[in-house]
C-alpha positions in Angstrom: -19.5 -10.4 -5.5 -15.7 -10.6 -5.7 -13.6 -10.5 -8.9 -11.9 -13.7 -9.9 -8.3 -12.6 -9.3 -4.9 -14.2 -8.9 -3.3 -14.9 -5.6 0.1 -16.3 -4.8 -1.4 -19.3 -3.1 -1.0 -22.7 -4.7 -1.9 -26.2 -3.7 -5.1 -27.6 -2.2 -7.8 -25.3 -0.8 -7.3 -24.5 2.9 -10.0 -25.4 5.4 -11.1 -21.7 5.9 -11.3 -21.3 2.1 -13.4 -24.4 1.7 -15.8 -23.2 4.4 -16.2 -19.7 2.8 -16.5 -20.9 -0.8 -19.0 -23.6 0.2 -21.2 -21.0 2.0 -21.1 -18.4 -0.8 -24.9 -18.1 -1.4 -25.6 -17.6 2.4 -22.7 -15.2 2.7 -23.9 -13.0 -0.2 -27.5 -13.0 1.1 -26.1 -11.9 4.5 -24.0 -9.1 3.0 -27.0 -7.8 1.0 -28.9 -7.4 4.2 -26.1 -5.5 5.8 -25.7 -3.1 2.8 -29.3 -2.1 3.1 -29.0 -1.2 6.8 -25.6 0.6 6.8 -24.2 3.7 5.2 -20.9 2.4 3.7 -17.6 4.2 3.3 -17.2 5.8 -0.1 -14.0 3.8 -0.5 -11.7 1.8 1.6 -8.7 -0.5 1.6 -7.9 -3.4 3.9 -4.5 -4.9 4.7 -4.9 -8.7 5.2 -2.5 -11.3 6.6 -2.9 -15.0 5.6 -1.2 -17.5 7.8 -2.9 -20.5 6.2 -4.7 -21.4 9.4 -5.9 -17.8 9.8 -6.9 -14.9 7.6 -7.5 -11.6 9.3 -7.6 -7.8 8.6 -4.9 -5.9 10.4 -5.7 -2.4 9.2 -8.5 -0.6 7.5 -7.9 2.6 5.6 -10.8 5.0 4.8 -8.7 7.3 2.7 -6.9 4.8 0.5 -3.8 6.1 -1.2 -2.8 3.3 -3.6 -5.3 3.3 -6.5 -2.3 3.8 -8.8 -1.1 0.3 -7.7 -4.2 -1.5 -9.0 -4.0 -3.4 -12.3 -5.4 -1.2 -15.1 -7.7 -4.1 -16.0 -9.7 -3.2 -12.9 -10.8 0.2 -14.2 -14.2 -1.0 -15.4 -14.9 -2.5 -12.0 -13.8 0.7 -10.3 -16.0 2.8 -12.6 -19.1 0.7 -12.1 -18.6 0.8 -8.3 -18.0 4.6 -8.3 -21.2 5.2 -10.3 -23.1 3.3 -7.5 -21.4 5.3 -4.8 -21.9 8.7 -6.4 -25.6 8.0 -7.0 -26.1 7.9 -3.3 -24.5 11.2 -2.7 -25.5 13.6 -5.4 -27.4 12.0 -8.2 -28.2 15.2 -10.1 -25.3 17.6 -10.6 -22.5 15.1 -10.2 -19.6 17.5 -9.8 -16.9 16.4 -7.3 -14.2 18.4 -5.7 -11.3 16.0 -4.7 -9.1 17.2 -1.9 -5.8 15.2 -1.5 -3.1 15.2 1.2 -0.6 18.0 1.2 2.1 15.6 -0.1 3.2 17.7 -2.9 6.7 16.0 -3.0 5.3 12.5 -3.1 4.7 12.0 -6.8 3.6 8.4 -6.4 0.8 9.5 -4.0 -0.2 12.2 -6.5 -0.4 9.5 -9.1 -3.0 7.8 -6.8 -4.9 11.1 -6.8 -4.8 11.2 -10.6 -6.0 7.5 -10.7 -9.0 8.4 -8.5 -9.8 11.4 -10.7 -9.7 9.1 -13.8 -12.1 6.6 -12.2 -14.6 9.3 -11.3 -14.3 11.0 -14.7 -15.0 7.6 -16.4 -18.0 7.4 -14.1 -19.3 10.5 -16.0 -18.4 12.9 -13.2 -16.9 16.4 -13.6 -13.9 16.1 -11.1 -11.4 18.7 -10.2 -8.6 18.6 -7.6 -8.4 21.3 -5.0 -5.5 21.9 -2.7 -5.4 23.0 1.0 -1.9 24.3 0.5 -1.7 28.1 0.9 1.0 28.4 -1.8 -1.4 27.0 -4.4 -2.8 30.3 -5.6 -3.5 29.4 -9.3 -4.1 26.3 -11.2 -0.8 24.4 -10.9 -0.1 21.5 -13.3 2.2 18.8 -12.0 4.0 16.2 -14.1 3.7 12.6 -12.7 6.0 9.6 -13.1 3.7 7.8 -15.5 3.7 10.8 -17.9 0.3 12.1 -16.9 -0.5 15.5 -15.5 -2.4 16.5 -12.3 -3.7 20.0 -11.9 -4.0 21.4 -8.4 -6.3 24.4 -7.9 -6.8 26.8 -5.0 -10.0 26.3 -3.0 -12.1 29.2 -1.9 -15.0 29.2 0.5 -18.2 31.1 -0.4 -20.6 31.1 2.5 -21.0 27.5 3.4 -19.8 26.1 0.1 -16.3 25.2 -1.3 -15.6 26.2 -4.8 -13.0 26.6 -7.5 -13.0 29.3 -10.1 -16.1 28.5 -12.3 -16.8 25.3 -10.4 -19.4 24.7 -7.8 -19.3 21.0 -6.7 -22.2 19.0 -5.4 -19.9 17.0 -3.0 -16.4 17.0 -1.5 -14.4 13.8 -1.7 -11.5 13.7 0.8 -8.3 11.7 0.1 -6.8 13.4 3.1 -6.9 11.5 6.4 -6.9 14.7 8.5 -4.2 13.4 10.9 -3.2 16.9 12.0 -6.8 18.1 12.5 -9.7 19.4 10.5 -9.1 22.7 8.8 -11.9 25.3 9.5 -12.5 25.7 5.8 -14.0 22.1 5.8 -16.4 22.6 8.7 -20.1 23.4 8.5 -20.4 23.0 4.7 -23.7 22.6 2.8 -22.1 20.1 0.5 -21.7 16.5 1.6 -18.2 15.6 2.7 -17.1 12.0 2.1 -15.6 10.3 4.0 -17.1 12.4 6.9 -14.8 14.7 8.9 -15.0 12.4 12.0 -13.5 9.6 9.9 -10.1 11.3 10.1 -7.3 10.1 12.4 -7.9 13.1 14.7 -10.9 11.3 16.1 -10.8 7.8 14.8 -9.0 4.9 16.7 -8.0 1.5 15.5 -9.3 -0.1 18.7 -12.7 1.3 18.1 -12.6 -0.2 14.6 -11.6 -3.6 15.9 -14.3 -3.5 18.6 -16.8 -3.1 15.8 -15.0 -5.8 13.9 -15.4 -8.1 16.9 -19.2 -8.0 16.5 -19.1 -8.4 12.8 -16.8 -11.4 13.0 -18.9 -13.1 15.6 -22.1 -12.7 13.5 -20.3 -13.9 10.3 -18.7 -16.9 12.1 -22.1 -18.2 13.0 -23.1 -18.3 9.3 -20.3 -20.6 8.2 -19.7 -22.4 11.5 -16.2 -21.4 12.5 -14.5 -20.0 15.6 -14.4 -16.2 14.9 -10.7 -16.2 16.0 -9.8 -17.6 12.6 -10.8 -14.3 11.0 -10.2 -11.9 13.9 -6.9 -10.8 15.6 -6.8 -10.6 19.4 -6.1 -7.0 20.5 -5.8 -4.8 23.5 -5.2 -1.1 24.1 -2.7 0.8 26.2 -3.9 4.4 26.6 -1.2 5.9 28.7 2.2 5.9 27.0 4.8 8.5 26.4 7.7 7.0 24.5 9.6 10.3 24.5 9.6 10.4 28.3 9.8 6.6 28.6 6.5 6.4 30.5 3.8 3.7 30.3 6.3 0.8 29.9 4.6 -1.6 32.3 1.2 -0.8 30.9 2.6 -1.8 27.5 4.3 -4.9 28.7 1.2 -6.1 30.6 -0.9 -5.8 27.4 1.7 -7.5 25.3 1.8 -10.4 27.8 -2.0 -10.6 27.8 -2.4 -10.8 24.0 0.5 -13.3 23.7 -1.1 -15.6 26.3 -4.5 -15.4 24.7 -3.0 -16.1 21.3 -0.9 -19.0 22.6 -4.1 -20.5 24.2 -5.7 -20.5 20.7 -2.5 -22.0 19.2 -2.6 -24.8 21.8 -6.3 -25.4 21.2 -5.8 -25.9 17.5 -2.4 -27.6 17.5 -0.6 -24.7 15.9 3.2 -24.9 16.3 4.1 -21.4 15.3 5.4 -18.9 17.9 2.9 -16.1 18.6 3.9 -12.5 18.3 2.2 -9.1 18.6 2.3 -5.8 16.7 2.4 -2.7 18.7 1.3 0.4 16.8 -0.1 3.9 17.3 -3.9 3.7 17.8 -4.4 6.6 15.3 -2.4 7.0 12.1 -1.2 5.3 9.0 1.8 5.1 6.6 3.4 2.3 8.6 4.7 4.7 11.2 4.9 4.0 15.0 5.0 0.2 14.7 7.1 -2.5 16.4 7.1 -6.3 16.7 7.2 -8.0 20.1 7.5 -11.7 20.9 7.6 -11.3 24.7 6.9 -8.5 27.3 10.6 -7.9 27.6 10.7 -6.7 24.0 8.9 -3.5 25.0 10.8 -3.0 28.2 13.9 -0.8 28.1 13.5 0.4 24.5 16.6 2.3 23.4 16.4 5.9 22.3 16.2 5.0 18.6 13.3 2.6 19.2 11.5 5.1 21.4 11.9 7.9 18.9 10.5 5.6 16.2 7.4 5.0 18.2 7.0 8.5 19.7 5.6 10.4 16.7 3.6 9.5 13.6 2.4 11.4 10.5 2.3 15.2 10.8 4.6 14.9 13.8 1.8 13.9 16.2 2.8 12.4 19.5 1.7 8.9 20.3 -0.1 8.5 23.6 -2.3 5.5 22.8 -1.3 2.2 21.2 -3.1 -0.9 20.1 -1.4 -4.2 20.9 -2.6 -6.6 18.2 -2.1 -10.3 17.7 0.4 -10.8 14.9 -0.7 -12.9 12.0 2.0 -14.6 10.1 1.9 -14.3 6.3 2.8 -17.4 4.4 2.4 -15.8 1.0 5.3 -14.8 -1.1 5.9 -13.1 -4.5 9.2 -13.9 -6.3 10.6 -15.3 -3.0 9.8 -12.2 -1.0 7.3 -12.0 1.9 4.0 -10.6 0.8 0.5 -9.6 2.1 -2.6 -8.8 0.1 -4.3 -5.4 0.2 -7.9 -5.3 -1.0 -9.6 -2.2 -2.4 -13.3 -1.4 -2.3 -15.5 1.4 -3.6 -18.9 1.4 -1.9 -19.9 -2.3 -1.4 -17.8 -3.6 -4.2 -14.4 -5.2 -4.3 -12.6 -3.5 -7.2 -9.1 -5.1 -7.0 -6.0 -5.4 -5.0 -2.3 -5.8 -4.9 0.4 -7.5 -2.9 2.6 -5.5 -0.6 6.0 -7.1 -0.9 9.1 -6.5 1.3 12.4 -8.3 0.7 13.8 -7.0 4.0 11.1 -8.4 6.3 10.1 -11.8 7.7 6.8 -13.6 7.9 6.2 -12.2 11.4 7.0 -8.5 10.7 5.3 -5.4 9.5 5.7 -5.1 5.7 4.5 -1.5 5.4 8.1 -0.1 5.9 11.2 0.8 4.0 12.0 -1.7 1.2 8.4 -2.4 0.3 7.1 -2.6 -3.3 3.7 -3.4 -4.9 2.7 -6.1 -7.3 -0.8 -5.7 -8.9 -3.1 -8.6 -8.9 -4.5 -9.7 -12.3 -7.5 -11.6 -13.4 -7.2 -15.3 -12.9 -9.1 -16.1 -16.1 -10.4 -14.2 -19.1 -13.6 -13.7 -17.2 -13.8 -10.0 -16.1 -17.0 -10.3 -14.0 -17.0 -11.0 -10.3 -18.5 -14.5 -10.6 -16.8 -17.0 -13.0 -18.4 -20.0 -11.4 -20.6 -20.6 -14.4 -17.8 -21.0 -16.8 -16.8 -24.5 -17.8 -13.9 -25.8 -15.8 -13.5 -22.5 -13.9 -11.1 -22.9 -11.0 -12.3 -21.9 -7.5 -12.0 -18.2 -6.8 -9.3 -18.2 -4.2 -9.5 -14.4 -4.1 -13.1 -14.6 -3.0 -12.0 -15.4 0.6 -9.9 -12.2 0.7 -12.9 -10.2 -0.6 -15.2 -11.6 2.0 -12.9 -10.8 4.9 -12.1 -7.3 3.5 -15.8 -6.6 3.2 -16.3 -7.7 6.8 -13.7 -5.0 7.8 -15.5 -2.5 5.6 -18.8 -3.3 7.3 -17.1 -2.8 10.7 -15.9 0.6 9.5 -19.5 1.5 8.7 -20.5 0.5 12.2 -17.6 2.5 13.6 -18.5 5.6 11.6 -22.1 5.3 12.8 -20.9 5.4 16.4 -18.5 8.3 15.8 -21.3 10.3 14.1 -23.2 10.1 17.4 -20.4 10.9 19.7 -18.0 13.4 17.9 -18.6 17.1 17.8 -17.0 18.0 14.5 -16.8 21.7 15.3 -14.7 20.8 18.4 -12.1 18.9 16.4 -9.0 21.1 16.5 -7.7 22.7 13.3 -4.1 22.0 12.2 -1.6 24.1 14.0 0.4 26.5 11.8 3.5 24.9 10.6 6.0 25.2 7.8 4.1 24.2 4.7 5.5 21.3 2.6 7.9 22.2 -0.1 6.2 22.3 -3.5 7.5 20.1 -6.3 8.2 22.0 -9.4 5.1 22.7 -11.5 5.1 21.2 -15.0 6.0 24.4 -16.7 9.4 24.6 -15.0 10.1 20.9 -14.4 12.2 20.5 -17.5 14.6 23.3 -16.4 15.4 21.5 -13.2 
């Protein structure tokens, strides 16, 4: 089920909320059937946008990097879910090697890694953190902003197994989205690797995910009797762009026009007075890079150099040649007067918490995953720390339940997406990262005070 958590929504229940809350038994039965059939991502996070008339996922991350932004009260839920997920992977030895991004200067990201390690440790796992960085040649303790310490250790490969000194893990857990490619050291291992290597952004595409979500949304909409558009953003793909060379402009403009027209038709059908907009973003990648807002086809014609440079490359300096043009969903939620959007976190099939991404510099029709954002953890709505508080006297309706339902739909779509990728991607053929200047190390704990 879904924890009974706070939201920033107030006032009467919205129509979509009423439909979903009223269909809770049928929804949960349907989900249970889906979980039996599919191999679910080990963990995931989903960015949602709630316009009041529409609630839809706009991005699904299979290597979530914000566990440090969850309310500490969620730890028991995270631990319970992690125990379920681990049992499916290696029920006997239960030793995990956690491999993070090479973001050794991003202390807040590393705090997320420490949070994942804490969750898995509380789930009775022996967890150590191995680094792909060549300059990690010995156990390296790093001091984190919250006062904790994270130890990075050098990984070595022995035959077809990854190990640390004195540590032979039963599974490899990646918190590295492999945007630059798949290092050869990770290929052809005996140990399970989760998420799988083909889940990285080298091969994954957002359009493939939303094609899978199309099917999930249609099936779910039949259960509660709604138009699937109310939970599903319209999208299109432009696969031939080169922002650096200013090529593919008309392809992009045509797709923007098509998505705007389809969205406007739905607005007209349901008497919605808002002005439609689209979000153009790289079809592969994360961290809020390579994103722009368009309200007409002319907005993507004649982009100036600064705008083109912003769109031309994403994480790891990868050039953008494919973009998804996605219906923009307004967000009418706010936290302390600032525009906000909910982000829901899951481990295995369970919703384990969430937070609001808040941005004081952005409007209700703009991307919030950008400079100026901050995070506000969600807390429990009542003293009930179980997913279902409906049995409590005078318990209010679980408004967060609707978020959890739509997030789980996106997670189910990710499971279908990964199933398709497993049948079409040759992992051995995925290129390894090209040699580059390694990230600058932050100072290890032993020398931090001297700096």
